[in-house]
The first five atom37 places (N, CA, C, CB, O) and aatype in JSON, in Angstrom:
{
  "aatype": [12, 2, 9, 6, 9, 5, 14, 19, 9, 19, 14, 16, 11, 7, 16, 7, 16, 5, 13, 2, 10, 3, 15, 10, 11, 13, 14, 12, 13, 14, 16, 15, 19, 14, 13, 10, 17, 5, 19, 10, 16, 3, 6, 7, 9, 14, 19, 10, 6, 7, 2, 10, 18, 12, 3, 6, 6, 16, 18, 2, 7, 17, 15, 2, 3, 3, 2, 18, 0, 9, 3, 17, 0, 10, 2, 6, 9, 7, 10, 5, 1, 19, 19],
  "atom_mask": [
    [1, 1, 1, 1, 1],
    [1, 1, 1, 1, 1],
    [1, 1, 1, 1, 1],
    [1, 1, 1, 1, 1],
    [1, 1, 1, 1, 1],
    [1, 1, 1, 1, 1],
    [1, 1, 1, 1, 1],
    [1, 1, 1, 1, 1],
    [1, 1, 1, 1, 1],
    [1, 1, 1, 1, 1],
    [1, 1, 1, 1, 1],
    [1, 1, 1, 1, 1],
    [1, 1, 1, 1, 1],
    [1, 1, 1, 0, 1],
    [1, 1, 1, 1, 1],
    [1, 1, 1, 0, 1],
    [1, 1, 1, 1, 1],
    [1, 1, 1, 1, 1],
    [1, 1, 1, 1, 1],
    [1, 1, 1, 1, 1],
    [1, 1, 1, 1, 1],
    [1, 1, 1, 1, 1],
    [1, 1, 1, 1, 1],
    [1, 1, 1, 1, 1],
    [1, 1, 1, 1, 1],
    [1, 1, 1, 1, 1],
    [1, 1, 1, 1, 1],
    [1, 1, 1, 1, 1],
    [1, 1, 1, 1, 1],
    [1, 1, 1, 1, 1],
    [1, 1, 1, 1, 1],
    [1, 1, 1, 1, 1],
    [1, 1, 1, 1, 1],
    [1, 1, 1, 1, 1],
    [1, 1, 1, 1, 1],
    [1, 1, 1, 1, 1],
    [1, 1, 1, 1, 1],
    [1, 1, 1, 1, 1],
    [1, 1, 1, 1, 1],
    [1, 1, 1, 1, 1],
    [1, 1, 1, 1, 1],
    [1, 1, 1, 1, 1],
    [1, 1, 1, 1, 1],
    [1, 1, 1, 0, 1],
    [1, 1, 1, 1, 1],
    [1, 1, 1, 1, 1],
    [1, 1, 1, 1, 1],
    [1, 1, 1, 1, 1],
    [1, 1, 1, 1, 1],
    [1, 1, 1, 0, 1],
    [1, 1, 1, 1, 1],
    [1, 1, 1, 1, 1],
    [1, 1, 1, 1, 1],
    [1, 1, 1, 1, 1],
    [1, 1, 1, 1, 1],
    [1, 1, 1, 1, 1],
    [1, 1, 1, 1, 1],
    [1, 1, 1, 1, 1],
    [1, 1, 1, 1, 1],
    [1, 1, 1, 1, 1],
    [1, 1, 1, 0, 1],
    [1, 1, 1, 1, 1],
    [1, 1, 1, 1, 1],
    [1, 1, 1, 1, 1],
    [1, 1, 1, 1, 1],
    [1, 1, 1, 1, 1],
    [1, 1, 1, 1, 1],
    [1, 1, 1, 1, 1],
    [1, 1, 1, 1, 1],
    [1, 1, 1, 1, 1],
    [1, 1, 1, 1, 1],
    [1, 1, 1, 1, 1],
    [1, 1, 1, 1, 1],
    [1, 1, 1, 1, 1],
    [1, 1, 1, 1, 1],
    [1, 1, 1, 1, 1],
    [1, 1, 1, 1, 1],
    [1, 1, 1, 0, 1],
    [1, 1, 1, 1, 1],
    [1, 1, 1, 1, 1],
    [1, 1, 1, 1, 1],
    [1, 1, 1, 1, 1],
    [1, 1, 1, 1, 1]
  ],
  "atom_positions": [
    [[-9.14, -9.52, -2.42], [-9.71, -10.63, -2.74], [-9.47, -11.75, -3.13], [-10.2, -10.48, -3.24], [-8.42, -11.5, -3.72]],
    [[-9.68, -13.22, -3.33], [-9.8, -14.51, -4.0], [-11.04, -13.9, -4.94], [-10.16, -15.99, -2.89], [-12.05, -13.23, -4.71]],
    [[-10.47, -14.47, -6.08], [-11.42, -15.27, -6.53], [-11.45, -17.26, -7.24], [-11.76, -14.25, -7.48], [-10.71, -18.11, -7.75]],
    [[-12.77, -17.06, -6.8], [-12.97, -18.97, -7.21], [-12.82, -19.34, -8.3], [-14.3, -19.69, -7.07], [-13.46, -18.87, -9.23]],
    [[-11.67, -20.56, -8.49], [-11.17, -20.45, -9.73], [-11.73, -22.03, -10.27], [-9.4, -20.1, -9.72], [-12.55, -22.45, -9.46]],
    [[-11.45, -23.24, -11.7], [-11.75, -24.01, -11.41], [-10.95, -24.87, -11.05], [-12.33, -24.18, -11.94], [-9.79, -24.57, -11.34]],
    [[-11.14, -26.34, -10.25], [-9.59, -26.66, -9.11], [-8.96, -27.32, -10.16], [-9.69, -27.87, -7.41], [-9.29, -27.95, -11.17]],
    [[-7.42, -26.77, -9.3], [-5.98, -27.03, -9.79], [-5.36, -28.19, -8.44], [-4.95, -25.25, -9.93], [-5.4, -28.13, -7.21]],
    [[-4.91, -28.99, -9.24], [-4.78, -30.57, -8.29], [-2.94, -30.24, -8.32], [-5.55, -32.66, -9.45], [-2.27, -29.9, -9.29]],
    [[-2.5, -30.46, -7.02], [-0.8, -30.34, -7.26], [-0.68, -31.38, -5.89], [0.17, -28.33, -7.1], [-0.84, -31.33, -4.67]],
    [[-0.22, -32.61, -7.25], [0.03, -33.82, -5.75], [0.75, -33.9, -4.83], [0.35, -34.95, -5.89], [1.05, -34.98, -4.31]],
    [[1.19, -32.7, -4.45], [1.91, -32.37, -2.97], [1.97, -31.74, -2.47], [2.75, -32.37, -2.66], [2.94, -31.67, -1.73]],
    [[1.09, -30.86, -2.46], [-0.08, -29.76, -2.05], [-0.98, -29.66, -1.89], [-0.34, -29.1, -2.4], [-1.22, -28.83, -1.0]],
    [[-2.07, -30.26, -2.48], [-3.64, -30.3, -2.15], [-4.09, -29.85, -3.89], [0.0, 0.0, 0.0], [-3.58, -29.98, -5.0]],
    [[-5.07, -29.38, -3.42], [-6.06, -28.63, -4.62], [-6.58, -27.11, -4.26], [-7.56, -29.61, -4.85], [-7.16, -26.66, -3.27]],
    [[-6.18, -26.56, -5.38], [-5.96, -25.26, -5.44], [-7.57, -24.66, -6.28], [0.0, 0.0, 0.0], [-7.99, -24.72, -7.44]],
    [[-8.06, -24.13, -5.1], [-9.25, -23.69, -5.81], [-9.38, -21.97, -5.9], [-10.53, -24.35, -5.01], [-9.64, -21.55, -7.03]],
    [[-9.27, -21.31, -5.2], [-9.27, -20.01, -5.21], [-7.86, -19.4, -6.22], [-9.26, -19.59, -3.61], [-6.95, -20.2, -6.45]],
    [[-7.81, -18.2, -6.68], [-6.74, -16.81, -6.88], [-6.98, -15.91, -6.38], [-6.52, -16.21, -8.03], [-8.09, -15.48, -6.09]],
    [[-5.95, -15.48, -6.17], [-5.42, -14.11, -5.65], [-4.17, -13.2, -6.82], [-4.59, -14.56, -4.0], [-3.16, -13.56, -7.42]],
    [[-4.66, -12.36, -6.74], [-3.45, -11.58, -7.53], [-3.75, -9.74, -6.85], [-3.77, -11.78, -9.79], [-4.68, -8.94, -6.74]],
    [[-2.18, -9.83, -6.51], [-1.33, -8.72, -5.95], [-0.34, -7.8, -7.31], [-0.19, -9.59, -4.71], [0.54, -8.17, -8.09]],
    [[-0.88, -6.78, -7.11], [0.32, -5.8, -7.07], [1.1, -5.65, -6.76], [0.41, -5.12, -6.87], [1.03, -5.37, -5.56]],
    [[2.86, -5.64, -7.45], [3.81, -5.08, -6.09], [4.0, -3.72, -6.14], [5.34, -5.68, -5.98], [4.17, -3.15, -5.06]],
    [[4.01, -2.91, -7.42], [4.13, -1.73, -7.22], [3.08, -0.83, -8.39], [5.68, -1.51, -7.26], [2.67, -1.84, -8.97]],
    [[2.58, -0.03, -8.9], [2.49, 0.9, -9.76], [2.93, 2.01, -9.94], [1.75, 1.06, -9.86], [2.66, 3.0, -9.26]],
    [[3.86, 1.94, -11.16], [5.17, 2.79, -11.64], [4.16, 4.33, -12.57], [6.49, 1.46, -13.09], [3.22, 4.27, -13.37]],
    [[4.8, 5.4, -12.06], [4.02, 6.22, -12.63], [4.23, 6.1, -13.92], [4.11, 7.41, -12.2], [3.17, 5.86, -14.52]],
    [[5.5, 6.2, -14.87], [5.22, 5.76, -16.2], [5.58, 4.16, -16.6], [6.0, 6.72, -17.1], [6.74, 3.84, -16.85]],
    [[4.66, 3.35, -16.63], [4.95, 1.84, -16.64], [5.45, 1.33, -18.15], [3.52, 1.01, -16.19], [4.99, 1.73, -19.21]],
    [[6.3, 0.54, -18.02], [6.51, -0.12, -19.34], [6.58, -1.81, -18.75], [8.12, 0.55, -20.21], [6.89, -2.69, -19.56]],
    [[6.33, -2.09, -17.6], [5.86, -3.34, -16.72], [5.76, -3.39, -15.73], [6.35, -4.24, -16.7], [6.78, -3.13, -15.08]],
    [[4.4, -3.78, -14.92], [3.98, -3.43, -14.03], [3.85, -4.78, -13.62], [3.03, -2.52, -14.1], [3.07, -5.55, -14.18]],
    [[4.94, -5.27, -12.22], [4.74, -6.62, -11.92], [3.83, -7.04, -10.8], [5.92, -7.13, -11.69], [3.77, -6.32, -9.8]],
    [[3.2, -8.02, -10.87], [1.96, -8.83, -10.13], [2.8, -9.92, -9.67], [0.55, -9.39, -11.14], [3.74, -10.25, -10.4]],
    [[2.58, -10.62, -8.44], [2.42, -11.75, -7.53], [0.8, -12.39, -7.45], [2.92, -11.2, -6.05], [-0.3, -12.0, -7.05]],
    [[1.33, -13.49, -8.05], [-0.13, -14.3, -8.25], [-0.04, -15.54, -7.62], [-0.57, -14.61, -9.81], [0.91, -16.25, -7.95]],
    [[-1.31, -16.2, -6.28], [-1.6, -17.14, -5.92], [-2.69, -18.23, -6.29], [-1.62, -16.78, -5.11], [-3.71, -17.84, -6.85]],
    [[-2.51, -19.62, -6.0], [-3.48, -20.29, -6.65], [-3.07, -21.28, -4.7], [-3.13, -21.08, -8.79], [-2.02, -21.81, -4.32]],
    [[-4.73, -21.09, -3.78], [-4.83, -21.26, -2.89], [-6.09, -22.32, -2.93], [-4.76, -20.13, -2.3], [-7.12, -22.3, -3.59]],
    [[-5.27, -23.9, -1.3], [-6.64, -23.97, -1.46], [-8.25, -23.04, -0.49], [-6.59, -25.44, -1.25], [-8.37, -21.87, -0.12]],
    [[-9.37, -24.47, -0.39], [-10.14, -23.34, -0.02], [-10.16, -22.55, 1.56], [-11.43, -23.81, -0.33], [-10.99, -21.76, 1.99]],
    [[-8.31, -23.37, 2.56], [-7.96, -22.89, 3.53], [-7.41, -22.05, 3.34], [-7.54, -23.42, 4.16], [-7.44, -21.43, 4.4]],
    [[-6.67, -21.35, 2.42], [-5.77, -20.12, 1.76], [-4.6, -20.72, 2.18], [0.0, 0.0, 0.0], [-3.89, -20.04, 2.92]],
    [[-4.22, -21.9, 1.88], [-2.48, -22.33, 1.47], [-2.18, -22.33, 0.43], [-1.9, -23.58, 1.73], [-2.9, -23.03, -0.29]],
    [[-1.37, -21.81, -0.05], [-0.87, -21.77, -1.3], [-1.02, -23.37, -1.52], [0.67, -21.05, -1.43], [-1.04, -24.39, -0.84]],
    [[-1.1, -22.94, -2.99], [-0.21, -24.69, -3.9], [0.27, -24.05, -4.44], [-0.85, -26.07, -4.95], [1.23, -23.94, -3.68]],
    [[0.55, -23.24, -5.41], [1.41, -23.2, -6.37], [1.19, -20.97, -6.26], [0.77, -24.45, -8.09], [0.35, -20.26, -5.72]],
    [[2.42, -20.68, -7.07], [2.59, -18.63, -7.29], [3.72, -18.83, -7.67], [2.56, -17.25, -5.83], [4.6, -19.69, -7.62]],
    [[3.45, -17.48, -8.22], [4.37, -16.95, -9.01], [4.13, -14.74, -9.53], [0.0, 0.0, 0.0], [3.52, -13.8, -9.03]],
    [[4.73, -14.88, -10.35], [5.42, -13.11, -10.85], [4.74, -13.22, -12.09], [7.49, -12.74, -11.13], [5.01, -14.16, -12.83]],
    [[3.74, -12.24, -12.45], [3.58, -11.8, -14.3], [4.14, -10.84, -14.09], [2.1, -11.49, -15.22], [4.36, -10.68, -12.89]],
    [[4.65, -9.73, -15.0], [4.23, -9.0, -15.77], [3.51, -8.3, -16.93], [4.58, -9.0, -15.73], [3.52, -8.85, -18.03]],
    [[2.95, -7.26, -16.8], [2.02, -6.74, -17.39], [2.76, -5.47, -18.21], [0.92, -6.42, -16.38], [3.39, -4.62, -17.59]],
    [[2.6, -5.45, -19.69], [3.39, -5.02, -20.32], [2.67, -3.43, -20.71], [3.75, -6.07, -21.37], [1.54, -3.32, -20.24]],
    [[3.02, -2.58, -21.25], [2.45, -0.69, -20.87], [1.04, -0.95, -21.31], [3.31, 1.0, -22.06], [-0.01, -0.84, -20.67]],
    [[1.33, -1.46, -22.96], [-0.01, -1.49, -23.52], [-1.11, -2.17, -22.63], [0.07, -2.18, -24.84], [-2.11, -1.52, -22.34]],
    [[-1.02, -3.15, -22.29], [-2.17, -4.04, -21.4], [-2.49, -2.7, -20.71], [-1.59, -5.57, -20.19], [-3.46, -1.97, -20.92]],
    [[-0.99, -2.44, -19.44], [-1.99, -2.19, -18.3], [-2.86, -0.4, -19.19], [-0.77, -1.92, -16.26], [-3.85, 0.32, -19.04]],
    [[-2.23, -0.46, -19.64], [-2.97, 1.79, -20.49], [-4.64, 1.41, -21.01], [-1.62, 2.68, -23.04], [-5.41, 2.34, -21.27]],
    [[-5.11, -0.11, -21.13], [-6.0, -0.6, -21.51], [-7.45, -0.93, -19.92], [0.0, 0.0, 0.0], [-8.66, -1.14, -20.07]],
    [[-6.77, -0.85, -18.77], [-6.6, -1.28, -17.86], [-6.96, -0.08, -17.15], [-5.5, -1.91, -17.76], [-6.08, 0.77, -17.04]],
    [[-8.73, 0.26, -16.37], [-9.45, 1.07, -15.96], [-9.27, 1.38, -14.83], [-10.4, 0.84, -16.12], [-8.22, 1.78, -14.33]],
    [[-10.52, 1.18, -14.21], [-10.89, 1.17, -12.55], [-11.53, -0.33, -12.44], [-12.21, 2.57, -11.98], [-11.24, -0.72, -11.31]],
    [[-12.19, -1.21, -13.04], [-12.1, -2.63, -12.68], [-10.56, -3.78, -12.42], [-12.91, -3.12, -13.84], [-9.47, -3.89, -12.98]],
    [[-10.83, -4.05, -11.98], [-9.97, -5.07, -11.66], [-9.8, -6.48, -12.19], [-10.15, -5.19, -10.6], [-8.91, -7.28, -12.49]],
    [[-11.35, -6.35, -12.15], [-11.59, -7.66, -13.26], [-10.7, -7.96, -14.77], [-13.17, -7.45, -13.8], [-10.8, -8.98, -15.45]],
    [[-10.09, -7.14, -14.95], [-9.39, -6.84, -16.62], [-8.46, -7.79, -15.71], [-8.74, -4.87, -17.52], [-8.31, -9.01, -15.83]],
    [[-7.76, -6.78, -14.6], [-6.55, -7.56, -14.3], [-6.76, -8.63, -14.07], [-5.82, -7.21, -13.4], [-6.58, -9.36, -15.05]],
    [[-7.2, -9.3, -12.89], [-7.72, -10.16, -12.91], [-7.87, -11.24, -13.56], [-8.26, -9.88, -12.83], [-7.67, -12.39, -13.16]],
    [[-8.31, -10.79, -14.89], [-8.78, -12.03, -16.37], [-7.6, -11.28, -17.0], [-10.79, -11.95, -17.53], [-8.11, -10.31, -17.56]],
    [[-6.83, -11.26, -17.1], [-5.7, -11.22, -18.02], [-4.8, -11.86, -17.14], [-5.21, -9.79, -18.58], [-4.2, -12.67, -17.85]],
    [[-4.29, -11.96, -15.77], [-3.54, -12.93, -15.18], [-3.9, -14.46, -14.96], [-3.32, -12.44, -14.11], [-3.04, -15.29, -14.66]],
    [[-5.73, -14.85, -15.2], [-5.91, -16.05, -15.09], [-5.65, -16.14, -16.71], [-7.29, -16.53, -14.36], [-5.03, -17.2, -16.71]],
    [[-5.69, -15.83, -17.76], [-5.3, -16.22, -19.86], [-4.08, -16.66, -19.51], [-5.12, -14.63, -21.42], [-3.84, -17.86, -19.69]],
    [[-3.21, -15.93, -19.04], [-1.79, -15.88, -19.21], [-0.98, -16.89, -17.99], [-1.35, -14.21, -19.11], [0.24, -16.96, -18.13]],
    [[-1.5, -17.56, -16.97], [-1.14, -18.15, -16.59], [-2.24, -20.02, -17.01], [-0.89, -17.32, -15.37], [-1.85, -21.18, -16.89]],
    [[-3.52, -19.51, -17.46], [-3.92, -20.77, -18.35], [-4.93, -21.42, -16.92], [0.0, 0.0, 0.0], [-4.95, -22.59, -16.54]],
    [[-5.69, -20.28, -16.34], [-6.64, -20.73, -15.16], [-7.66, -20.2, -15.85], [-6.44, -20.2, -13.56], [-7.62, -19.38, -16.76]],
    [[-8.8, -20.86, -15.21], [-10.41, -20.45, -15.86], [-10.66, -19.86, -13.83], [-11.89, -22.55, -16.83], [-9.99, -20.02, -12.81]],
    [[-11.8, -19.28, -14.12], [-12.52, -18.55, -12.82], [-13.4, -19.34, -13.16], [-12.9, -16.9, -12.61], [-13.49, -19.74, -14.32]],
    [[-14.44, -19.8, -11.94], [-15.67, -20.27, -11.81], [-16.93, -19.01, -12.21], [-15.71, -20.84, -10.28], [-16.92, -17.91, -11.66]],
    [[-17.66, -19.3, -12.94], [-19.0, -18.56, -12.78], [-20.42, -18.8, -12.59], [-19.1, -18.02, -13.59], [-21.2, -17.86, -12.5]]
  ]
}
């Protein structure tokens, strides 16, 4: 699921307007949970991407609302969701 974000201009790649966050695994006893994030154009072309690691305390605060993880990631990267 892509989330609409404030535009991010990457001169050599285009303008990213969508954000995607994927968990790479959910460990049974997490101390660090890895995520892959991407900023995409409207056409779905990646212009930025990287990995984030959610610490155990933050992970323990996450219930069944994926917006918690998305908002955490956006804050970590310094991006803003369009509301």
